[in-house]
N, C-alpha and C positions, 0 to 999 in steps of 0.2 A: 504493500500500500504506500510505502514511503520512499523506496529506492528510486533515485533519480528526481525526486521532488525538490523544488527550490524553496529554501527556508531563509528568512531573515530573523535573527534573534538580537534584540536590543539589550543593552546592559550586559553583554556577554563576555566581558573580560574577567569576571569573577562571580562567585556566588551562584545563585539559582540560574541565571542566564548562561553561565559557563557550563553548568551541568546539563541544562536543556540542549545546548549545542552538542554536547557529547552524546546525548541520547539520540538525537537526530542523525548524528554521524554514524553511530552503530547500526542504524537502519539504512544507511547508504544514501542519504540525502546530499544535495548540493547546499552547503551552508555558507551564509554571509553573516559575519559578526560585526557589531558596531558598539563602540563605547568611546570614552575619551582617551584611554591609555594605550598608546600604540604598541609598546613592547609586550604588554600582557596579551593584547589581541593576537600578536604574532605567535606567541607561545601557545595560546588556545587553538589557533588555526592549525598549527603544526600537529597538536595532539588529535584534533578532529580528523586529519588525514590518516594518522596512525590507527585510529579507531574504525576507519572504513568509510569516511565521507567520500562521495563521488568527486567533490571538490570543496575547497575551503578558502574563503577570502575574508578580508576585513576592510571596514571603512571607519576611519577616526572621525568622530562627530560629537559635538556638545549639544545636548538636547535642550539647553536653555535658549538656544537659537533655533527658532522654528524654520528659518530658511535652510539651516543645516539639516534639519529633519527631512525636508523636501528633497534635498540633494542626495541623501542616503538612498531614498527610494529610486531616484533617477539612476543612481549608480548601480543598483540591483538590476534595473531594467536593461541597462547597457551591458552588464556582465552576463546575465542569465537569460535575458529575453522575456522574463515574466516572473511570477511569484505564486507559490502554492500555499505557503504558510507564513503569516506575519505574527511573530511572537513578541509582544510588547511587555517588557520586563524591567526596564531601567528605572532607577529611583535616584532622587537627588533633592537639592534645595538647601537653603542656608539655615534653616531652623534647627534648634537643638532640642534634646529631650528635657523638658522642664515646663514650668508654668508659663502660660501665655502672658506676655507683657506689652502687648499692643504693637509688636514689630510687624508692620505691614509689608516690609521688604521680604521677610521670611514667608509670608502668606503668598505674595506674588510669585516668588521664586518657586515655591512648592507647586502652586497651581500650574505654572508654565511647564515645569519639567515633568511632573507626575500626572498631569492631566492634558493640558493643551498640546504638548508634543505628541502624546498618544493619538489624539484626534487628528493632528496634522499628518502623522505617518499613515494613519488609516485613510484619510481623504486622498493622499497622494497615491496610495497603493490600491485603492478600491477598484479601479479599472482593470488592473492586472488580476486581481482576485476574482472579479466577475468572469474574466476570460478563462481562468483556470478552474472555476468553481471551487475556489480555495477556502482557507480557514483563517480566522483571526483568533489568536489566543491572548487573553489579557490577564496578566498577573496582578491580582488584587489582594485583599487582606480582610481579616475580620474587622479591621479598622474602618472598612467601608460598609460594614453591616451593623456594628454596634459602636456608638460613639464612646471615646475614651479620653481620659485626661493626658496632658503633657505632650501630646503630638497633634495639636489642633490643626495646624496647616496641612500636615500629612493626611490626617483623617478626612479633612474637607476634600482633598484631591481624590482620595479613594472613593468617597461617597459619590463624587462627580463621575468617576469612571463607571461605577456600578449603574448610575442612572443613564449615562450616555450609551453604554454598550448593551445593556438589557433592552433599551429602546431601539437601538440599531438592529438588534437581532429580530425583533418583531417587525420592524419596517422592511427588512430584507425578505422576511417570510411572506409578508403581505404583497410584496412586489414580485413574488415567485422567483427571487434571486437565490441561486444555490451557493451562498457563501455562509459558512457556519461561524458562529461567535461563541467561544468558550471562555467563561470567566473562572479563573482559579482563585478560590478564597482560601488564603493561607493563614496559619497561626505563626507561632514563633519558630523560625528556622535558623539553623546554626551557621549562617553566613558570617563572614568576618565583620561586615558592617553592622549587622544586627547585634551580634554578641558584644562588640565594642561599645555600641550606643546604649544598650539596655541590660547587659549581662549582670551588672551589680545593682540594678534598680527594680527588677521584678523577680518574683518567686515562681519561676516557670522553667521547665526543662526544654531546651531547644531541640527541635526535631531535625533529622538529617536531610541536608540539601540534596543529596543524591536520590533518595527515595522520593522526595518532593518533586524533583524534576521528572522522574519516571511517571508519576501520577499525572503531571501536567501534560506531558507529551502523549500519554495514552488517551487522556480525555480529548486533546486536540485532534488526534488522528481519528478517534471514534466519533468526532463531531458532537460531543456532549455539550449541553448548554452550560453546565457548571461542574466544578470539581472542588471538593473540600479536603484540605490536608492540614493536620491529621484529622481524619473524618470523625472518629469517635470522641475527640476533644471539642470539635467545633460544631458539628451538626446538632447535638443535644442542646448546646447553649442557644443556638439560633431558634430552635423550636420552643424552648422554655421562655425565651425572651418575649415572645408574643403573649404568653399566658401570665408570666410573673416578672415583668421588666424590672421592678424595684429590687427583687431578690437577686436576679442575675447581676445587676449593676453592683450590688453590695458584695457579692461573692468575688466579682472581678476586681473590685477596689482593694480587696484584701491581698491581692497579689503584688501590690506596689510596696517597695521598701522606701517609705517616705523620707526617712532620715538621710538617704542618699540622693534625694531628688530636691527637697525643699530647702 
C-alpha cells in the first residue's frame, strides 16, 4: 500500500517526525523531510535510505515563515511530481511552560507555527493530494481536546487544528473528494523537546516515540479519521470529560508539580 508513495513529513529532524519518517521508509516510500536543522535532516535522510526508503531528500525551512511553507510544497512537486501523504508534525513558538503573563508575541508565534503553517502547507498541497487521492495526517494533542494550564498559546493552536481539520474532513467528504484526514491525538511522548520542557513539572510517564509513530503511520495508511496514543490513557479521559468535566479537570490538575512551575 505504501511502497513507492510520496511522503512529506514536517518537523522530521527529531522526535515523532523523525520516527514517522523511519516508519514510512521501512514501507518503501519516497520520503521528503523538512525542518530547520540541516545537519540533522541529512542524518535522518541517510538512515531513511538504510531502512529501505525508495528515496530520501530534505528541505530546510522555518515554519514561522508561511512563504517558506509554500516553497517546501513546491519543492516536493518539483522533486517527486506529486504527493500521496502530507504528515504535519512540526511544533514551535516562543512561549515557555508556565503561567500566562499576557505575552502576545508568544501567542502569535505559536499560532503561526503550530496552526497557520499547517493550513498553508495543506492549501499548497491540496491539488496534488486530490490528484493522488492522498492523505493528510495531522499530529495533534490532548491539549487540543481538553484545555490545560501553563501552555495556553500551544493549547489554542491545537484547538484550532482540531477545528480546522475535522471541518476539512467533512467538507472533502461532502465534495466527494477522496482525500483522507487523520488526526493523531497524543499524550505525553518521550521526545527530547517534551521531556526537557515538562519532565520535572508533571507526574506522568512519557510514552515511547517509536510506538507512537507506528500508530500514527498505521492510522494514516488505513485512512482512519482519528488515532489516540496511548489509547487507554487518553480515550477514557475524553469520554468521562463529557459526563464529569469538573472531576477530570481536578484529576489532571493533580499531575502538575506546582513548586517547579510557579
